[in-house]
C-alpha positions in Angstrom: -4.6 1.4 28.8 -4.4 3.4 26.1 -2.9 3.3 23.0 1.3 4.1 22.6 1.6 7.2 20.5 4.1 5.3 18.8 6.3 1.9 18.7 9.5 1.5 18.5 11.2 -1.3 17.2 12.8 -3.9 19.9 14.2 -6.0 17.2 14.5 -10.4 18.6 16.5 -11.7 16.1 15.9 -15.4 17.1 12.6 -14.6 17.0 12.2 -13.7 13.6 14.8 -16.5 12.4 12.1 -18.9 14.3 9.2 -16.9 12.1 11.9 -17.3 9.0 12.1 -21.0 9.5 8.2 -21.6 9.3 7.1 -18.6 7.2 6.6 -20.5 3.8 4.2 -22.8 5.6 2.7 -19.9 7.5 2.5 -17.9 3.8 1.1 -21.1 2.2 -1.7 -22.6 4.7 -2.6 -19.2 6.7 -3.0 -16.6 3.7 -3.0 -18.9 1.2 0.7 -17.0 -0.2 3.9 -18.1 -2.0 6.8 -16.4 -3.0 8.6 -16.6 -6.4 11.9 -14.7 -7.0 14.0 -15.3 -9.0 18.2 -15.9 -8.1 18.8 -13.4 -10.5 16.7 -10.6 -8.6 18.2 -12.2 -5.5 21.2 -11.7 -6.7 20.9 -7.8 -7.2 20.3 -7.2 -3.5 23.1 -9.8 -2.7 25.6 -8.0 -4.4 25.1 -5.0 -2.4 27.2 -6.8 0.8 27.1 -4.7 3.7 25.9 -1.6 2.6 23.0 0.1 3.7 19.6 -1.3 1.5 16.2 0.8 1.3 13.6 -1.5 -0.1 10.9 0.4 -2.0 8.2 -1.5 -3.3 4.8 -1.0 -4.4 2.0 -1.5 -2.3 -1.1 -3.3 -4.3 -2.7 -5.6 -1.4 -2.6 -6.3 2.1 -0.5 -9.3 1.9 2.4 -7.2 0.6 4.3 -6.9 4.1 4.3 -10.8 4.3 5.6 -10.8 1.0 8.8 -9.0 1.3 9.0 -10.7 4.7 9.4 -13.9 2.5 11.3 -12.5 0.5 13.9 -11.2 3.0 13.9 -15.1 4.2 14.7 -16.0 0.9 17.8 -13.9 1.4 18.8 -15.1 4.5 18.4 -11.2 5.9 16.1 -9.3 8.8 14.6 -5.9 7.6 12.8 -3.3 9.5 9.5 -2.3 8.6 8.0 0.9 9.0 4.0 0.2 9.4 0.9 1.9 9.8 0.3 2.6 14.0 -3.3 1.4 13.4 -1.8 -2.4 12.6 -0.3 -2.2 16.5 -3.6 -3.2 17.8 -3.8 -5.9 20.5 -1.1 -8.8 20.2 0.3 -6.9 17.5 1.4 -4.0 19.4 3.7 -6.5 21.4 4.6 -9.0 18.2 4.9 -6.6 15.2 8.4 -4.4 17.2 9.8 -7.8 18.1 9.7 -8.7 14.5 12.0 -5.6 13.7 8.3 -3.4 13.3 7.8 0.0 14.0 5.2 2.4 13.3 4.5 5.8 11.4 0.9 7.5 12.3 -0.4 8.4 8.8 -1.3 12.2 8.8 0.8 13.9 10.9 4.3 14.8 11.3 5.4 11.6 13.6 8.7 12.8 14.8 9.2 10.0 17.1 8.7 7.2 13.8 10.8 9.9 11.5 13.6 10.0 14.2 13.9 6.4 14.6 14.0 6.0 11.2 16.9 8.1 10.4 18.7 6.4 13.9 17.9 2.9 11.8 19.5 3.9 8.7 22.8 5.3 10.4 23.4 2.1 12.0 26.0 -0.3 10.0 24.4 -2.5 7.8 20.9 -1.3 8.1 18.1 -2.6 6.4 15.1 -1.0 5.8 11.5 -1.9 4.3 9.9 1.7 3.4 6.7 1.7 1.0 6.5 4.9 -0.9 2.8 4.4 -1.9 2.0 5.4 1.4 -0.7 2.8 1.4 -2.4 -0.1 -0.6 -3.6 1.3 -4.0 -5.6 -2.5 -4.4 -4.0 -2.7 -8.2 -2.0 -5.8 -9.0 0.0 -4.0 -11.9 0.3 0.1 -11.2 0.9 1.9 -9.0 0.1 5.3 -7.4 2.6 8.4 -7.1 5.6 7.8 -4.4 5.6 9.9 -1.6 9.3 12.1 -1.6 9.8 11.1 2.5 11.0 7.7 1.5 13.8 8.9 -0.8 14.5 12.4 1.6 14.9 10.1 4.7 17.7 7.8 3.8 19.5 11.5 2.4 19.2 12.9 5.7 20.3 10.0 7.5 23.7 9.6 5.2 24.0 13.9 5.3 23.8 13.5 9.2 26.7 10.6 8.5 28.5 12.5 6.2 29.0 15.9 8.7 30.9 13.4 11.5 32.9 11.4 9.1 33.5 13.6 6.3 32.5 10.9 3.6 28.9 10.4 2.3 28.7 6.6 2.7 26.9 4.4 0.1 22.8 3.6 0.7 21.4 1.6 -1.7 17.5 2.0 -3.1 16.4 -1.0 -4.3 13.1 -0.6 -6.3 11.0 -3.8 -5.6 7.5 -4.6 -8.1 5.3 -6.9 -7.1 2.4 -8.5 -8.7 -0.2 -11.1 -7.6 -0.8 -14.0 -10.0 -3.7 -17.1 -8.9 -2.2 -20.4 -9.0 -5.6 -22.1 -10.0 -7.9 -20.7 -12.5 -10.2 -17.4 -11.0 -13.4 -18.8 -12.6 -14.7 -19.9 -9.3 -13.8 -17.1 -7.1 -15.0 -14.5 -9.7 -18.1 -16.2 -10.0 -18.7 -16.4 -6.0 -18.2 -12.9 -5.4 -20.6 -11.6 -8.7 -23.3 -14.0 -7.1 -22.8 -12.5 -3.6 -23.1 -9.6 -4.8 -25.9 -9.6 -7.1 -27.7 -11.3 -4.4 -27.3 -8.7 -2.2 -28.4 -5.7 -4.9 -30.8 -8.3 -6.3 -29.6 -8.4 -9.5 -30.3 -11.3 -11.9 -27.9 -11.9 -14.6 -28.9 -11.3 -18.0 -25.7 -14.1 -19.1 -23.2 -15.6 -17.8 -19.9 -13.4 -18.8 -18.3 -12.0 -16.1 -17.9 -8.6 -17.4 -21.1 -7.5 -17.9 -22.3 -8.8 -14.5 -19.0 -6.5 -13.2 -20.6 -3.8 -14.7 -24.1 -4.0 -13.0 -22.4 -4.4 -9.9 -20.7 -1.5 -10.1 -23.2 0.4 -11.1 -25.3 -0.4 -8.2 -22.8 0.3 -6.1 -22.3 3.7 -7.7 -25.7 4.7 -7.5 -25.9 3.6 -3.9 -22.9 6.0 -3.2 -24.5 8.8 -5.4 -28.4 8.3 -3.4 -26.7 8.3 0.1 -24.6 12.0 -0.8 -27.5 13.5 -2.9 -25.2 13.6 -5.7 -26.8 14.0 -9.1 -24.8 13.7 -12.2 -25.2 15.1 -15.5 -27.1 13.8 -17.7 -24.0 13.2 -20.3 -21.1 12.0 -17.1 -19.3 9.0 -18.0 -18.3 6.7 -15.3 -15.4 8.5 -15.3 -17.1 11.5 -14.8 -19.1 10.3 -12.0 -16.5 8.8 -10.3 -14.7 11.7 -9.8 -17.8 13.6 -8.7 -18.3 11.4 -6.0 -14.8 11.3 -4.9 -15.1 14.6 -4.8 -18.3 14.9 -2.8 -17.2 12.4 0.1 -13.8 14.8 0.4 -15.5 18.2 0.4 -18.2 16.6 3.1 -15.7 15.4 5.2 -13.5 18.5 5.2 -16.2 20.5 6.3 -17.8 18.1 9.1 -14.0 18.7 10.3 -13.4 21.9 9.5 -10.0 21.7 7.9 -8.8 22.4 4.3 -6.1 21.5 1.8 -4.2 23.4 -1.1 -5.2 22.0 -4.3 -2.8 20.2 -5.4 -2.5 18.3 -2.1 -2.6 14.5 -2.8 -6.2 12.6 -2.0 -4.5 10.5 0.3 -2.5 12.8 2.4 -5.5 14.6 3.0 -7.3 11.7 4.1 -4.9 10.5 6.6 -5.0 14.2 8.4 -8.5 13.7 8.7 -8.6 10.4 10.4 -6.0 11.7 12.1 -8.2 14.1 12.9 -10.8 12.0 13.8 -8.9 10.2 16.3 -8.2 13.3 18.2 -11.7 14.7 18.3 -13.1 11.3 19.2 -10.9 11.6 22.6 -11.6 15.2 22.8 -14.2 17.6 24.8 -15.7 18.4 21.7 -16.0 14.9 20.9 -18.2 14.3 17.7 -21.6 12.3 18.1 -21.1 8.3 17.4 -23.2 8.5 14.3 -21.5 11.5 13.1 -18.1 9.7 13.7 -19.0 6.7 12.2 -20.1 8.0 8.8 -16.8 10.0 8.6 -14.5 7.6 9.1 -16.5 5.1 6.9 -16.4 8.3 4.0 -12.5 8.4 4.7 -12.4 4.5 3.8 -14.6 5.0 0.8 -12.2 7.5 -0.4 -8.9 5.4 0.2 -10.8 2.6 -1.2 -11.4 3.7 -4.1 -8.7 6.4 -4.4 -7.1 4.9 -7.6 -10.1 3.3 -9.2 -11.3 4.1 -12.6 -13.5 2.8 -15.7 -11.8 0.2 -18.3 -9.3 -0.9 -15.3 -10.8 -4.6 -16.2 -11.4 -3.6 -19.7 -7.5 -3.1 -20.7 -6.8 -6.1 -19.7 -9.0 -8.8 -18.4 -7.2 -10.7 -16.5 -8.3 -12.4 -13.5 -6.5 -10.8 -11.1 -8.0 -7.6 -12.1 -11.5 -8.5 -12.2 -10.5 -9.6 -8.5 -9.0 -6.4 -7.7 -12.0 -4.5 -8.5 -14.8 -6.8 -6.8 -12.7 -7.0 -4.0 -13.2 -3.1 -3.4 -16.8 -3.7 -4.4 -16.6 -6.1 -1.6 -15.3 -4.1 0.8 -17.7 -1.3 0.1 -20.8 -3.2 0.4 -20.2 -5.7 2.7 -17.6 -3.4 5.3 -15.1 -5.7 5.1 -11.7 -3.6 5.8 -9.4 -6.8 5.6 -10.7 -9.7 2.9 -10.1 -13.1 3.9 -7.7 -14.8 0.6 -9.7 -15.8 -2.2 -7.5 -18.8 -3.3 -3.8 -20.0 -3.5 -1.9 -17.5 -5.3 1.8 -16.0 -6.1 3.5 -13.2 -4.9 6.0 -12.7 -7.9 8.9 -10.0 -6.7 10.9 -8.5 -9.4 13.8 -6.4 -8.1 15.2 -3.1 -10.0 18.0 -1.8 -10.5 20.0 -0.7 -7.3 20.4 3.5 -6.6 23.2 4.7 -5.0 22.1 7.6 -3.3 26.1 8.4 -2.6 26.4 9.4 -6.4 23.7 11.8 -5.9 25.5 13.7 -3.1 27.0 16.5 -5.0 23.8 17.2 -6.6 21.9 17.0 -3.0 24.1 19.6 -1.7 23.2 22.2 -4.2 19.7 21.4 -5.1 17.7 19.1 -2.3 14.5 19.6 -3.3 14.9 18.8 -7.2 17.5 15.6 -6.7 14.2 13.8 -4.2 11.9 14.8 -6.5 14.3 13.3 -9.5 15.0 10.2 -7.8 11.6 9.8 -6.4 10.4 10.1 -10.4 12.8 8.2 -11.0 12.2 5.3 -8.4 8.4 5.4 -9.5 9.4 4.6 -12.9 11.5 1.7 -12.3 8.6 0.0 -10.5 6.1 1.1 -12.3 8.3 -0.6 -15.8 8.9 -3.6 -14.5 5.1 -4.1 -13.4 4.3 -3.4 -16.7 7.0 -6.3 -18.1 5.4 -8.6 -15.6 2.1 -7.8 -17.0 3.0 -8.5 -20.4 5.1 -12.2 -19.5 3.0 -15.4 -20.3 1.1 -16.4 -17.9 1.9 -20.0 -15.6 -0.8 -22.7 -16.5 -3.8 -23.1 -14.4 -5.0 -25.9 -13.4 
């Protein structure tokens, strides 16, 4: 049986409460993850009472959904979660909807998902989680640009209610900053990862220092990609020039092979989602791509997502264990073709709650300038999440044992 195009919520509160009751142990022993959140931050959400709430977290890793679920457990709340369609495979296609999740096919105008979102937001005491970045950044304390849809949909839902009741109801957008920290020294994790990558490339480290070893491995990965895509960077090109040239070359190759083009200002991540959606369509039609071409194009799109936000200097600017591991994980995903890496050690998801924003306060402005209001509040939410991440980054690290 073919996979459905859309998975709506089939929320089962009793099942959710059961899973919440054991979620600490699931996080701790299966995912090596613990939640850190202050009572003050929990209080910011609890103070909103029965008003509609949309949590808007950053999305640095694949653990974020679990981190927010643990947060909801601490709040004693049941939320709905907007989740990428590709996650609803196998038994998860049955389980996730029962947990309040529903699907969205990224890269498409997924009307059924959008309509379902609007209906959920219209419900009394709506509780929603939307990741505004639209995908993983793979960066622990930096974010990618927020997509406007995360702001636009709550406005549309409240506007629909206002047409019937003549009153624009309260609806709070809550910025959530998630930052991960390892609870034991990351030295062993970094050493093991470096050794695996060095062994793959036949690199003999010249010192025990992590940073020069990371750069040698990164150079090997970059050179391999340049060879594969026949890229010859200018002699004067620095690392960021080479990263950008590789990214551009891979993107152009995918677009040409799929016969698709985009405006120059169209975000890279949005292009990739649309190309992946087109690949899925082509896999099923009579003009299907041959397997080798399909696999190469799919791998190229995954590379674009993996290296979307990467840049030279990320580790050097603030060489924490987490930034080392962020970068090594990207390299492992590329070299060893691992889409979702296994947990590398016990770590905490530190959640900080920003100031909730009531879109009711912007209802009149929205009537006069919808696009401008959406853009303004998207920037505002992004700034709040990033600013809190910077504060968390500068906070003293916990003692490592």
